[in-house]
DRENMARFI-985706 format. One record per residue (C-alpha): residue number from 1; residue in one letter; chain; x negated, y, z. Coordinates in steps of 0.5 Angstrom, whole numbers. Layout:
// DRENMARFI-985706
   vexkol   guti   torpa       x       y       z
      NUM      A       A       X       Y       Z
...
// end
This chain:
// DRENMARFI-985706
   vexkol   guti   torpa       x       y       z
        1      M       A      10     175    -148
        2      K       A       9     171    -154
        3      L       A      10     164    -152
        4      D       A       7     159    -159
        5      N       A       3     154    -155
        6      K       A       7     147    -156
        7      N       A       5     144    -150
        8      L       A       9     149    -145
        9      S       A      16     149    -144
       10      L       A      21     154    -139
       11      F       A      24     151    -133
       12      S       A      31     153    -135
       13      G       A      34     151    -128
       14      Q       A      38     146    -133
       15      S       A      38     138    -130
       16      N       A      36     133    -135
       17      T       A      41     128    -131
       18      P       A      48     128    -136
       19      A       A      54     131    -134
       20      P       A      59     127    -131
       21      S       A      64     128    -136
       22      L       A      58     123    -140
       23      I       A      58     118    -136
       24      P       A      63     113    -137
       25      K       A      67     112    -131
       26      K       A      68     105    -129
       27      P       A      67     105    -121
       28      L       A      63      98    -118
       29      S       A      65      95    -112
       30      V       A      61      96    -105
       31      S       A      59      88    -107
       32      E       A      58      88    -113
       33      L       A      53      95    -112
       34      T       A      50      91    -107
       35      E       A      49      85    -110
       36      R       A      46      89    -115
       37      I       A      41      92    -111
       38      K       A      40      85    -108
       39      T       A      37      83    -115
       40      M       A      33      89    -116
       41      L       A      29      88    -110
       42      E       A      28      81    -110
       43      N       A      26      82    -117
       44      A       A      22      89    -117
       45      I       A      18      86    -110
       46      G       A      19      79    -109
       47      S       A      15      75    -104
       48      V       A      10      80     -99
       49      W       A       5      79     -94
       50      V       A       6      85     -89
       51      T       A       3      87     -82
       52      G       A       6      89     -76
       53      Q       A       8      89     -69
       54      V       A      15      85     -67
       55      S       A      20      88     -63
       56      N       A      27      87     -62
       57      L       A      27      79     -62
       58      R       A      33      75     -60
       59      Q       A      34      68     -61
       60      P       A      42      66     -61
       61      G       A      44      58     -61
       62      S       A      43      58     -68
       63      G       A      35      57     -67
       64      H       A      34      63     -72
       65      L       A      29      68     -70
       66      Y       A      31      76     -72
       67      F       A      27      81     -70
       68      S       A      24      88     -73
       69      L       A      17      89     -76
       70      K       A      15      96     -75
       71      D       A       8     100     -75
       72      E       A       8     108     -72
       73      A       A      13     110     -78
       74      S       A      17     105     -80
       75      Q       A      20      99     -79
       76      I       A      24      93     -82
       77      R       A      28      88     -80
       78      C       A      26      81     -81
       79      V       A      29      75     -80
       80      L       A      26      67     -80
       81      F       A      31      61     -80
       82      D       A      30      55     -75
       83      S       A      28      50     -80
       84      T       A      22      56     -82
       85      R       A      21      57     -75
       86      R       A      20      49     -73
       87      V       A      14      48     -78
       88      L       A      10      55     -74
       89      K       A       5      52     -70
       90      F       A       5      59     -65
       91      Q       A      12      62     -63
       92      I       A      13      69     -64
       93      E       A      13      74     -58
       94      N       A      15      81     -57
       95      G       A       9      86     -57
       96      M       A       5      81     -62
       97      E       A       1      84     -68
       98      T       A       3      79     -74
       99      I       A       3      78     -81
      100      I       A       9      74     -84
      101      L       A      10      72     -91
      102      G       A      17      73     -94
      103      K       A      22      76     -99
      104      V       A      25      83     -99
      105      S       A      33      81     -99
      106      V       A      39      85     -97
      107      Y       A      43      82     -92
      108      K       A      51      84     -96
      109      K       A      55      84     -90
      110      S       A      51      90     -87
      111      G       A      48      92     -93
      112      D       A      41      92     -90
      113      Y       A      35      91     -92
      114      Q       A      30      85     -90
      115      I       A      25      80     -90
      116      I       A      27      73     -90
      117      V       A      20      70     -86
      118      D       A      17      64     -90
      119      A       A      10      64     -86
      120      A       A       7      67     -80
      121      E       A       0      68     -77
      122      P       A      -2      71     -72
      123      K       A      -6      78     -73
      124      G       A     -13      78     -72
      125      V       A     -13      71     -68
      126      G       A     -11      63     -71
      127      A       A      -4      61     -70
      128      L       A      -7      54     -67
      129      Q       A     -11      59     -62
      130      V       A      -5      62     -60
      131      A       A       0      56     -60
      132      F       A      -5      54     -55
      133      E       A      -6      59     -50
      134      Q       A       2      59     -51
      135      L       A       3      52     -49
      136      K       A      -3      52     -43
      137      R       A       0      58     -40
      138      K       A       7      54     -40
      139      L       A       4      48     -37
      140      E       A       0      51     -32
      141      A       A       5      55     -30
      142      E       A       9      48     -29
      143      G       A       3      47     -25
      144      M       A       1      40     -30
      145      F       A      -6      43     -30
      146      D       A      -6      41     -21
      147      P       A     -11      38     -19
      148      S       A      -7      35     -14
      149      R       A      -3      31     -19
      150      K       A      -9      27     -22
      151      K       A      -8      20     -20
      152      P       A     -15      17     -18
      153      L       A     -18      12     -23
      154      P       A     -18       4     -21
      155      F       A     -26       3     -19
      156      L       A     -26      -4     -24
      157      P       A     -20      -5     -28
      158      G       A     -18     -12     -30
      159      T       A     -14     -10     -37
      160      I       A     -15      -3     -40
      161      G       A     -10       0     -45
      162      I       A     -13       5     -51
      163      V       A      -8       9     -56
      164      T       A     -12      11     -62
      165      S       A     -12       9     -69
      166      L       A     -15       3     -71
      167      S       A     -19       6     -78
      168      G       A     -22      10     -73
      169      A       A     -30      11     -71
      170      A       A     -27      12     -64
      171      L       A     -25       5     -63
      172      Q       A     -31       2     -64
      173      D       A     -35       7     -61
      174      I       A     -31       5     -54
      175      L       A     -31      -2     -56
      176      N       A     -38      -4     -57
      177      I       A     -39       0     -50
      178      I       A     -34      -3     -46
      179      D       A     -37     -10     -49
      180      R       A     -44      -8     -46
      181      R       A     -42      -5     -40
      182      F       A     -37     -11     -38
      183      P       A     -35     -16     -43
      184      T       A     -30     -21     -40
      185      V       A     -25     -14     -39
      186      H       A     -18     -15     -42
      187      I       A     -16     -10     -47
      188      I       A     -10      -7     -51
      189      V       A     -10      -3     -57
      190      Y       A      -4       2     -59
      191      P       A      -5       4     -66
      192      V       A      -3      10     -67
      193      K       A      -4      16     -72
      194      V       A      -8      21     -69
      195      Q       A      -7      26     -74
      196      G       A      -2      29     -79
      197      E       A       5      28     -79
      198      G       A       8      24     -74
      199      A       A       2      23     -70
      200      K       A       5      27     -64
      201      E       A      11      23     -63
      202      E       A       7      16     -64
      203      I       A       2      18     -59
      204      A       A       7      19     -54
      205      Q       A      11      13     -56
      206      A       A       5       9     -54
      207      I       A       4      12     -47
      208      D       A      11      11     -46
      209      D       A      11       4     -49
      210      F       A       5       2     -43
      211      N       A       9       4     -38
      212      T       A      14       1     -39
      213      L       A      10      -7     -39
      214      P       A      12     -12     -34
      215      N       A       5     -12     -33
      216      P       A       2      -6     -35
      217      P       A      -6      -4     -36
      218      D       A      -9      -1     -30
      219      I       A     -11       5     -34
      220      L       A     -11       8     -41
      221      I       A     -16      11     -45
      222      V       A     -12      16     -50
      223      G       A     -16      20     -56
      224      R       A     -19      20     -62
      225      G       A     -26      22     -66
      226      G       A     -28      29     -67
      227      G       A     -25      34     -72
      228      S       A     -23      41     -73
      229      I       A     -18      44     -69
      230      E       A     -12      42     -75
      231      D       A     -15      35     -74
      232      L       A     -15      35     -67
      233      W       A      -7      38     -67
      234      A       A      -3      32     -64
      235      F       A      -7      33     -57
      236      N       A      -5      40     -57
      237      E       A       3      38     -57
      238      E       A       7      39     -52
      239      I       A      11      32     -53
      240      V       A       4      29     -52
      241      A       A       2      33     -46
      242      R       A       9      31     -42
      243      A       A       8      24     -44
      244      I       A       1      24     -40
      245      S       A       4      28     -35
      246      R       A      10      22     -34
      247      S       A       6      16     -34
      248      T       A       5      12     -27
      249      I       A      -2      10     -31
      250      P       A      -8      13     -29
      251      I       A     -10      16     -36
      252      I       A     -18      19     -39
      253      S       A     -17      23     -44
      254      A       A     -22      22     -49
      255      V       A     -21      28     -55
      256      G       A     -27      30     -60
      257      H       A     -34      32     -58
      258      E       A     -36      35     -53
      259      I       A     -35      42     -54
      260      D       A     -28      41     -56
      261      W       A     -23      41     -51
      262      T       A     -15      40     -52
      263      I       A      -8      40     -48
      264      A       A      -9      33     -46
      265      D       A     -15      34     -43
      266      L       A     -13      39     -39
      267      V       A      -7      35     -36
      268      A       A      -9      28     -36
      269      D       A     -13      24     -30
      270      K       A     -20      25     -32
      271      R       A     -22      28     -38
      272      A       A     -28      25     -42
      273      P       A     -32      29     -47
      274      T       A     -33      24     -52
      275      P       A     -29      17     -53
      276      S       A     -36      14     -51
      277      A       A     -37      17     -45
      278      A       A     -29      15     -43
      279      A       A     -32       8     -44
      280      E       A     -38      10     -39
      281      I       A     -33      12     -35
      282      V       A     -28       7     -35
      283      L       A     -32       1     -33
      284      P       A     -39       0     -29
      285      V       A     -45      -3     -31
      286      K       A     -44     -11     -30
      287      K       A     -51     -13     -29
      288      E       A     -52      -7     -25
      289      L       A     -45      -9     -20
      290      M       A     -48     -16     -20
      291      D       A     -55     -13     -17
      292      T       A     -52      -9     -13
      293      L       A     -48     -14     -10
      294      T       A     -55     -19     -10
      295      D       A     -59     -13      -6
      296      L       A     -52     -12      -1
      297      N       A     -52     -19       0
      298      Q       A     -60     -20       1
      299      K       A     -59     -15       6
      300      L       A     -53     -17      10
      301      V       A     -57     -24      10
      302      I       A     -63     -20      13
      303      S       A     -58     -17      18
      304      L       A     -54     -22      20
      305      Q       A     -62     -26      22
      306      H       A     -63     -21      26
      307      Q       A     -57     -20      30
      308      T       A     -58     -28      31
      309      E       A     -66     -27      33
      310      M       A     -63     -22      38
      311      A       A     -58     -26      41
      312      H       A     -62     -31      42
      313      G       A     -67     -27      46
      314      K       A     -62     -25      51
      315      L       A     -60     -32      52
      316      D       A     -66     -33      53
      317      A       A     -67     -29      58
      318      L       A     -60     -31      62
      319      R       A     -63     -37      62
      320      K       A     -70     -35      66
      321      S       A     -66     -31      70
      322      F       A     -66     -32      78
      323      G       A     -58     -33      78
      324      W       A     -58     -38      71
      325      Q       A     -64     -42      75
      326      A       A     -60     -43      81
      327      P       A     -52     -40      81
      328      I       A     -51     -44      88
      329      N       A     -56     -39      92
      330      R       A     -52     -33      88
      331      I       A     -45     -37      92
      332      R       A     -49     -38      98
      333      E       A     -51     -30      98
      334      H       A     -44     -28      97
      335      Y       A     -41     -33     102
      336      Q       A     -46     -29     107
      337      R       A     -44     -24     106
      338      M       A     -37     -25     107
      339      D       A     -38     -28     114
      340      E       A     -42     -22     115
      341      L       A     -36     -18     113
      342      T       A     -30     -22     117
      343      T       A     -34     -22     123
      344      R       A     -35     -14     123
      345      L       A     -27     -14     121
      346      S       A     -26     -19     127
      347      G       A     -30     -14     132
      348      F       A     -26      -7     129
      349      I       A     -20     -11     130
      350      K       A     -21     -13     138
      351      Q       A     -23      -6     140
      352      N       A     -18      -3     137
      353      M       A     -13      -8     140
      354      E       A     -16      -7     147
      355      K       A     -16       1     147
      356      S       A      -9       0     144
      357      G       A      -7      -4     150
      358      L       A     -10       0     155
      359      A       A      -6       7     152
      360      L       A       0       2     152
      361      A       A      -1       1     160
      362      E       A      -2       7     161
      363      K       A       4      10     158
      364      S       A       8       4     160
      365      A       A       6       6     169
      366      R       A       8      13     167
      367      L       A      15      11     165
      368      N       A      16       6     170
      369      A       A      15      11     175
      370      L       A      20      15     172
      371      S       A      25       9     171
      372      P       A      31      10     176
      373      L       A      30       2     178
      374      N       A      24       4     182
      375      I       A      28       9     186
      376      L       A      33       3     187
      377      A       A      28      -1     190
      378      R       A      26       4     194
      379      G       A      33       4     198
      380      Y       A      36       7     194
      381      S       A      43       5     189
      382      I       A      48       9     184
      383      T       A      55       9     185
      384      Y       A      60       9     178
      385      T       A      67      10     178
      386      V       A      71       4     174
      387      G       A      78       7     173
      388      H       A      84       6     178
      389      N       A      88       0     175
      390      N       A      82      -5     173
      391      T       A      83     -12     177
      392      F       A      78     -15     182
      393      P       A      74     -18     181
      394      L       A      71     -13     176
      395      P       A      69     -14     169
      396      S       A      61     -17     168
      397      R       A      60     -12     163
      398      L       A      63      -5     162
      399      S       A      62       0     158
      400      G       A      59       7     157
      401      K       A      65      10     157
      402      D       A      69       6     162
      403      K       A      64       9     168
      404      K       A      61      15     170
      405      I       A      56      16     176
      406      L       A      60      18     182
      407      K       A      56      24     184
      408      S       A      62      28     189
      409      V       A      69      25     193
      410      K       A      73      29     190
      411      Q       A      72      24     184
      412      V       A      75      19     187
      413      K       A      82      18     191
      414      P       A      85      12     194
      415      G       A      86       6     190
      416      D       A      80       6     185
      417      N       A      76       2     184
      418      I       A      67       4     184
      419      L       A      61       0     182
      420      T       A      55       1     186
      421      K       A      48      -2     183
      422      L       A      42      -4     187
      423      T       A      36      -6     185
      424      D       A      38     -14     185
      425      G       A      45     -13     183
      426      E       A      51     -10     183
      427      I       A      58     -10     188
      428      S       A      65      -7     187
      429      S       A      69      -4     191
      430      K       A      76      -1     192
      431      I       A      77       6     196
      432      N       A      83       5     201
// end
């Protein structure tokens, strides 16, 4: 076969790589080779945006984050240093789909290539929205949104504290409405930054400072006017939420417009949809309050007059009654009733005594019939033995144990003393 086409060449099986003998023999150290690869990667690729799912997330005591970013086929290691992590608005979590911006580099100690993260944002959802939901879940789990923790607002505060910016329209709205509703109330304004660097620290410090005053306000209004989510973000910070939570002074949160909700709204004792609404919540209208008091006073006067008239009517009725006109008649009626009861009681007592006397006489007759003295009166006597050694005359009284009734001659012997009881006396004798 004739091959005359200049664009054709035959595969000979030979490589274009120079033979080893032709490569200069100057070996590199592992560190030198790693440094060359590191430099090539950083120069050739540089900073890139990469999207994937976070896995193997860990955070040692240094505060740095180490994780892998993976898709269906591959994964790459990432490191997010603490200084960068602190400025992120959300927290990176395992399983989160995220987009990162970073530099491709090599960790020389292990020779692994990695991405050093400079920025990150959640995929499909804004970073601030993710941060809001993360903090909301955390504080809700701690019970900081529980209605039982909400402090009641005072009905008529004597002093109102306001935490907001001096230059914002929110302060003027609040002051104007309070002046219209209750101009005599005392107001203390604590000026703070409400957005940007340092705003969250100033707001939290203002709340703490109000709570340490010797005579603190009765209530606080904390807030600002409307704006973007970035403008309102200071009121979504954890440091502000915890300052509101630990406040012993009731707090009304008044941030943005009616559609805006912040973490501060959820933690506060009362949420006002706008700063102007907060001024309407914190105080009643003085004129309306005075009108209400006047109306109540009139109702009280009418009620007292009615009660007085009723009392006078009852008093007049008593004065015209028989008992009031002639009280002695009532007393005499009671006397008469007492005499009647006394007579009935005396008759009852006499009748019972007569019945008792008859019964007593009957029982006495029965007892007398059975009495030994009656037997003695009919000519009988009772003889007692009184011992052998007693001398005459016998004592006038002998105890029961010294004398026994004599029933048989066998009970005595010569020399014994006996005592015979007759109906009209006793005879002492001696057995011969």
